[in-house]
C-alpha positions as a Markdown table, in Angstrom:
| # | Residue | x | y | z |
|---|---|---|---|---|
| 1 | Met | 0.0 | 0.0 | 0.0 |
| 2 | Glu | 1.4 | 3.3 | -1.0 |
| 3 | Glu | 1.8 | 6.1 | 1.4 |
| 4 | Thr | 2.0 | 9.8 | 0.6 |
| 5 | Gly | 3.1 | 11.1 | 3.9 |
| 6 | Gly | 4.4 | 10.2 | 7.3 |
| 7 | Ala | 7.0 | 7.7 | 8.3 |
| 8 | Ser | 6.9 | 4.5 | 6.4 |
| 9 | Ala | 9.0 | 1.5 | 5.5 |
| 10 | Tyr | 8.8 | -0.2 | 2.1 |
| 11 | Gly | 5.8 | 1.8 | 1.0 |
| 12 | Ala | 3.7 | 1.0 | 4.0 |
| 13 | Ser | 3.0 | 3.0 | 7.1 |
| 14 | Leu | 4.8 | 2.0 | 10.3 |
| 15 | Ala | 3.2 | -0.6 | 12.6 |
| 16 | Gly | 0.5 | 0.9 | 14.8 |
| 17 | Gly | -0.7 | 3.3 | 12.1 |
| 18 | Gly | -3.9 | 1.4 | 11.6 |
| 19 | Phe | -5.7 | 0.2 | 8.4 |
| 20 | Asp | -8.0 | 2.3 | 6.3 |
| 21 | Phe | -10.0 | 0.1 | 4.0 |
| 22 | Tyr | -11.3 | 2.9 | 1.8 |
| 23 | Lys | -7.9 | 4.3 | 1.4 |
| 24 | Phe | -6.5 | 0.9 | 0.6 |
| 25 | Ile | -9.1 | 0.4 | -2.1 |
| 26 | Arg | -8.2 | 3.7 | -3.7 |
| 27 | Gln | -4.5 | 2.9 | -3.9 |
| 28 | Pro | -3.2 | 2.6 | -7.5 |
| 29 | Gln | -1.5 | -0.7 | -6.7 |
| 30 | Thr | -4.7 | -2.2 | -5.3 |
| 31 | Ile | -6.7 | -1.1 | -8.4 |
| 32 | Val | -4.1 | -2.6 | -10.8 |
| 33 | Arg | -4.0 | -5.8 | -8.8 |
| 34 | Leu | -7.7 | -6.2 | -8.9 |
| 35 | Leu | -7.6 | -5.6 | -12.7 |
| 36 | Ser | -5.0 | -8.3 | -13.0 |
| 37 | Trp | -7.2 | -10.6 | -11.0 |
| 38 | Val | -10.2 | -10.0 | -13.4 |
| 39 | Phe | -8.1 | -10.4 | -16.5 |
| 40 | Ala | -6.7 | -13.7 | -15.3 |
| 41 | Leu | -10.2 | -14.9 | -14.5 |
| 42 | Val | -11.4 | -14.0 | -18.0 |
| 43 | Val | -8.5 | -15.8 | -19.7 |
| 44 | Phe | -8.8 | -19.2 | -18.0 |
| 45 | Ala | -12.6 | -19.0 | -17.8 |
| 46 | Cys | -12.9 | -18.4 | -21.5 |
| 47 | Ile | -10.7 | -21.4 | -22.3 |
| 48 | Thr | -12.2 | -23.8 | -19.8 |
| 49 | Thr | -15.7 | -23.1 | -20.9 |
| 50 | Glu | -15.4 | -22.2 | -24.6 |
| 51 | Gly | -11.9 | -23.1 | -25.5 |
| 52 | Tyr | -12.5 | -26.7 | -26.6 |
| 53 | Ile | -14.7 | -28.1 | -29.4 |
| 54 | Asn | -15.6 | -31.6 | -30.5 |
| 55 | Pro | -14.6 | -32.2 | -34.1 |
| 56 | Ile | -16.9 | -34.3 | -36.3 |
| 57 | Asp | -14.2 | -36.8 | -37.1 |
| 58 | Ser | -12.9 | -37.1 | -33.5 |
| 59 | Ala | -14.4 | -37.9 | -30.1 |
| 60 | Lys | -11.7 | -36.0 | -28.4 |
| 61 | Ala | -12.1 | -32.3 | -27.7 |
| 62 | Lys | -9.6 | -30.0 | -29.4 |
| 63 | Cys | -8.3 | -26.6 | -28.4 |
| 64 | Ile | -9.8 | -23.8 | -30.5 |
| 65 | Phe | -6.3 | -22.3 | -31.0 |
| 66 | Asn | -5.2 | -24.4 | -34.1 |
| 67 | Asp | -6.1 | -27.6 | -32.2 |
| 68 | Asn | -3.0 | -27.0 | -30.1 |
| 69 | Asp | -3.8 | -28.3 | -26.6 |
| 70 | Ala | -0.5 | -27.1 | -25.3 |
| 71 | Ala | -1.5 | -23.5 | -26.0 |
| 72 | Cys | -4.8 | -23.9 | -24.1 |
| 73 | His | -3.1 | -25.7 | -21.2 |
| 74 | Tyr | -0.4 | -23.0 | -20.9 |
| 75 | Ala | -3.0 | -20.2 | -20.9 |
| 76 | Val | -5.1 | -21.9 | -18.3 |
| 77 | Gly | -2.1 | -22.6 | -16.0 |
| 78 | Ile | -0.8 | -19.1 | -16.2 |
| 79 | Gly | -4.3 | -17.7 | -15.6 |
| 80 | Val | -5.1 | -19.8 | -12.6 |
| 81 | Ile | -1.8 | -19.2 | -10.9 |
| 82 | Ala | -2.1 | -15.4 | -11.6 |
| 83 | Phe | -5.7 | -15.4 | -10.2 |
| 84 | Leu | -4.5 | -17.1 | -7.0 |
| 85 | Ala | -1.4 | -14.9 | -6.7 |
| 86 | Cys | -3.5 | -11.7 | -7.0 |
| 87 | Val | -5.6 | -12.9 | -4.0 |
| 88 | Gly | -2.5 | -13.8 | -2.0 |
| 89 | Phe | -0.7 | -10.5 | -2.7 |
| 90 | Leu | -3.9 | -8.5 | -1.9 |
| 91 | Val | -3.9 | -10.2 | 1.5 |
| 92 | Leu | -0.2 | -9.5 | 1.9 |
| 93 | Asp | -0.8 | -5.8 | 1.0 |
| 94 | Val | -3.4 | -5.6 | 3.8 |
| 95 | Tyr | -1.0 | -7.3 | 6.3 |
| 96 | Leu | 2.1 | -5.4 | 5.3 |
| 97 | Pro | 1.4 | -2.3 | 7.5 |
| 98 | Phe | 1.1 | -4.6 | 10.6 |
| 99 | Met | 4.6 | -6.0 | 10.1 |
| 100 | Ser | 6.8 | -4.4 | 12.7 |
| 101 | Asn | 10.0 | -6.0 | 11.4 |
| 102 | Ala | 11.4 | -4.1 | 8.4 |
| 103 | Gln | 13.2 | -7.3 | 7.3 |
| 104 | Glu | 9.9 | -9.1 | 6.9 |
| 105 | Arg | 8.5 | -6.2 | 4.8 |
| 106 | Lys | 11.6 | -6.5 | 2.6 |
| 107 | Tyr | 11.0 | -10.2 | 1.9 |
| 108 | Ala | 7.4 | -9.5 | 1.1 |
| 109 | Val | 8.2 | -6.7 | -1.3 |
| 110 | Ile | 11.0 | -8.8 | -2.9 |
| 111 | Ala | 8.4 | -11.7 | -3.4 |
| 112 | Asp | 6.0 | -9.3 | -5.0 |
| 113 | Leu | 8.7 | -7.8 | -7.3 |
| 114 | Gly | 10.0 | -11.2 | -8.4 |
| 115 | Phe | 6.6 | -12.8 | -9.0 |
| 116 | Ser | 5.3 | -9.7 | -10.9 |
| 117 | Gly | 8.3 | -9.5 | -13.1 |
| 118 | Val | 8.2 | -13.2 | -13.9 |
| 119 | Trp | 4.5 | -13.2 | -14.7 |
| 120 | Thr | 4.8 | -10.1 | -16.9 |
| 121 | Phe | 7.2 | -12.2 | -19.1 |
| 122 | Leu | 4.9 | -15.3 | -18.9 |
| 123 | Trp | 1.9 | -13.3 | -20.0 |
| 124 | Phe | 3.9 | -11.9 | -22.9 |
| 125 | Val | 4.7 | -15.5 | -23.9 |
| 126 | Cys | 1.1 | -16.5 | -23.5 |
| 127 | Phe | -0.1 | -13.6 | -25.7 |
| 128 | Cys | 2.4 | -14.4 | -28.4 |
| 129 | Leu | 1.5 | -18.0 | -28.4 |
| 130 | Leu | -2.3 | -17.6 | -28.5 |
| 131 | Ala | -2.1 | -14.8 | -31.1 |
| 132 | Ser | 0.2 | -17.0 | -33.3 |
| 133 | Gln | -2.0 | -20.1 | -32.9 |
| 134 | Trp | -5.2 | -18.2 | -33.6 |
| 135 | Ser | -3.8 | -16.6 | -36.7 |
| 136 | Gln | -3.0 | -20.2 | -38.0 |
| 137 | Thr | -6.5 | -21.6 | -37.2 |
| 138 | Arg | -8.3 | -22.5 | -40.3 |
| 139 | Asn | -11.2 | -24.7 | -39.1 |
| 140 | Ile | -13.4 | -22.3 | -37.1 |
| 141 | Thr | -16.6 | -24.4 | -37.4 |
| 142 | Gly | -18.3 | -24.3 | -34.1 |
| 143 | Val | -15.7 | -22.0 | -32.6 |
| 144 | Leu | -17.0 | -19.0 | -30.5 |
| 145 | Met | -15.0 | -16.2 | -32.0 |
| 146 | Asp | -15.7 | -13.8 | -29.2 |
| 147 | Ala | -14.2 | -16.2 | -26.6 |
| 148 | Ala | -11.1 | -16.7 | -28.6 |
| 149 | Arg | -10.6 | -13.0 | -29.2 |
| 150 | Ala | -11.3 | -12.2 | -25.5 |
| 151 | Thr | -8.6 | -14.7 | -24.5 |
| 152 | Val | -6.0 | -13.1 | -26.7 |
| 153 | Ala | -7.0 | -9.5 | -25.8 |
| 154 | Phe | -7.0 | -10.1 | -22.0 |
| 155 | Ser | -3.7 | -11.9 | -22.2 |
| 156 | Phe | -2.3 | -8.7 | -23.7 |
| 157 | Phe | -4.0 | -6.6 | -21.0 |
| 158 | Ser | -2.4 | -8.8 | -18.4 |
| 159 | Ile | 1.1 | -7.9 | -19.7 |
| 160 | Ala | 0.4 | -4.2 | -19.0 |
| 161 | Thr | -1.1 | -4.7 | -15.5 |
| 162 | Trp | 1.6 | -7.1 | -14.3 |
| 163 | Gly | 4.2 | -4.7 | -15.7 |
| 164 | Ile | 2.7 | -1.9 | -13.7 |
| 165 | Leu | 2.7 | -4.1 | -10.6 |
| 166 | Thr | 6.4 | -4.8 | -11.2 |
| 167 | Tyr | 7.0 | -1.1 | -11.4 |
| 168 | Phe | 5.2 | -0.4 | -8.1 |
| 169 | Ala | 7.0 | -3.2 | -6.3 |
| 170 | Leu | 10.4 | -1.9 | -7.6 |
| 171 | Gly | 9.5 | 1.5 | -6.3 |
| 172 | Arg | 8.7 | 0.2 | -2.9 |
| 173 | Phe | 11.9 | -1.8 | -2.8 |
| 174 | Arg | 14.0 | 1.2 | -3.8 |
| 175 | Arg | 12.5 | 3.3 | -1.1 |
| 176 | Gly | 13.2 | 0.7 | 1.6 |
| 177 | Val | 13.4 | 2.3 | 5.0 |
| 178 | Asn | 14.7 | 5.7 | 3.8 |
| 179 | Glu | 11.3 | 7.2 | 4.7 |
| 180 | Val | 11.6 | 6.3 | 8.4 |
| 181 | Ala | 12.6 | 9.4 | 10.3 |
| 182 | Ile | 15.2 | 8.4 | 13.0 |
| 183 | Pro | 15.7 | 11.2 | 15.5 |
| 184 | Thr | 19.3 | 12.0 | 16.1 |
| 185 | Tyr | 20.8 | 14.3 | 18.7 |
| 186 | Thr | 22.7 | 17.3 | 17.4 |
| 187 | Glu | 24.4 | 19.7 | 19.8 |
| 188 | Pro | 22.9 | 23.3 | 19.4 |
| 189 | Pro | 25.3 | 26.0 | 18.1 |
| 190 | Pro | 26.8 | 28.2 | 20.9 |
| 191 | Asp | 25.0 | 31.4 | 21.6 |
| 192 | Leu | 27.5 | 34.3 | 21.5 |
| 193 | His | 25.1 | 36.7 | 23.3 |
| 194 | Thr | 25.1 | 34.7 | 26.5 |
| 195 | Pro | 28.0 | 34.9 | 29.0 |
| 196 | Tyr | 28.0 | 31.2 | 29.5 |
| 197 | Pro | 28.0 | 28.4 | 26.9 |
| 198 | Pro | 24.5 | 26.9 | 26.2 |
| 199 | Thr | 25.6 | 23.4 | 26.9 |
| 200 | Tyr | 26.4 | 24.3 | 30.6 |
| 201 | Ala | 24.0 | 22.5 | 32.9 |
| 202 | Pro | 24.1 | 23.7 | 36.5 |
| 203 | Thr | 24.6 | 20.9 | 38.9 |
| 204 | Ser | 22.5 | 20.7 | 42.0 |
| 205 | Tyr | 24.3 | 21.2 | 45.3 |
| 206 | Asn | 24.1 | 18.2 | 47.6 |
| 207 | Pro | 25.4 | 19.3 | 51.1 |
| 208 | Thr | 27.3 | 16.6 | 52.9 |
| 209 | Thr | 26.4 | 15.6 | 56.4 |
| 210 | Tyr | 29.0 | 16.7 | 58.9 |
| 211 | Thr | 30.2 | 14.0 | 61.2 |
| 212 | Pro | 31.9 | 15.3 | 64.4 |
| 213 | Thr | 35.2 | 13.7 | 65.4 |
| 214 | Thr | 35.2 | 11.8 | 68.6 |
| 215 | Tyr | 38.3 | 11.4 | 70.8 |
| 216 | Thr | 39.2 | 8.6 | 73.1 |
| 217 | Ala | 39.6 | 9.2 | 76.8 |
| 218 | Tyr | 43.1 | 10.1 | 77.9 |
| 219 | Pro | 44.6 | 7.3 | 80.0 |
| 220 | Ser | 44.9 | 8.2 | 83.7 |
| 221 | Asn | 48.0 | 6.1 | 84.4 |
| 222 | Val | 50.2 | 8.1 | 82.2 |
| 223 | Pro | 51.9 | 11.0 | 84.0 |
| 224 | Asp | 51.1 | 14.4 | 82.8 |
| 225 | Met | 54.3 | 16.1 | 81.8 |
| 226 | His | 52.7 | 19.5 | 81.9 |
| 227 | Gln | 51.2 | 19.1 | 85.4 |
| 228 | Gln | 52.3 | 21.8 | 87.9 |
| 229 | Pro | 54.5 | 20.8 | 90.8 |
| 230 | Pro | 52.9 | 20.4 | 94.2 |
| 231 | Phe | 52.4 | 23.6 | 96.2 |
| 232 | Thr | 55.0 | 24.1 | 99.0 |
| 233 | Ser | 54.5 | 26.6 | 101.8 |
| 234 | Asn | 57.3 | 29.2 | 102.4 |
| 235 | Leu | 56.2 | 30.0 | 105.9 |
| 236 | Gln | 58.9 | 29.3 | 108.6 |
| 237 | Pro | 58.2 | 27.5 | 111.8 |
| 238 | Gln | 56.3 | 29.3 | 114.4 |
| 239 | Gly | 59.2 | 29.2 | 117.0 |
| 240 | Asp | 61.7 | 30.8 | 114.7 |
| 241 | Thr | 59.8 | 33.5 | 112.9 |
| 242 | Gly | 62.9 | 35.8 | 112.4 |
| 243 | Tyr | 60.8 | 38.7 | 113.3 |
| 244 | Met | 62.7 | 41.8 | 114.5 |
| 245 | Pro | 60.7 | 44.3 | 116.4 |
| 246 | Pro | 61.3 | 47.9 | 115.4 |
| 247 | Ser | 63.5 | 50.0 | 117.7 |
| 248 | Tyr | 62.4 | 53.3 | 118.9 |
């Protein structure tokens, strides 16, 4: 499913974007795939219903394209496989936006690209084969001309539709994941008008808890070198005072 805006990978919106049915139906890729489905249905339905006749001289049914059964079998095989492939890829287109893994989307787009390219070539071969065999058909008794012409015409139309599908798948593969916007951090340019650089981020101040220092008790059995000497009295004995009374 093609996206015109928003982030996407391989042509589909990122996972979680939801699914819009009406928008999906209006997508060019969806429309072309539905046309391919219709054209394939017409080709193999015309051959299986009106592509064989019973000649008068044979009991076995013959292909209307120059009695070449290989041409009818080839066209029916290509048409049936293309019919089923269109249904499968429509379901894959619906499921693609829900793929969260880009690698899975890549594999889905590669499968669409490869199958569409191969079937464009096979429809070209089918058209050339049926057109050549129809131009060589001489006995047209009992042949429904409209069925034969419709088979050839819608084989040619299928070349165009499958070629367009190949182009769409190639576009989705080339886009890849380039549309996914991945945010990247870029440092802002310095502002010359501010006194401080813009990248400076002030740090919050976390005050530390003060732990008071504890001291151990001083041991009492260690002599104190700075202790004052014991006090000694300078008073003389009471009997010998050395007092001299004054003379008059």
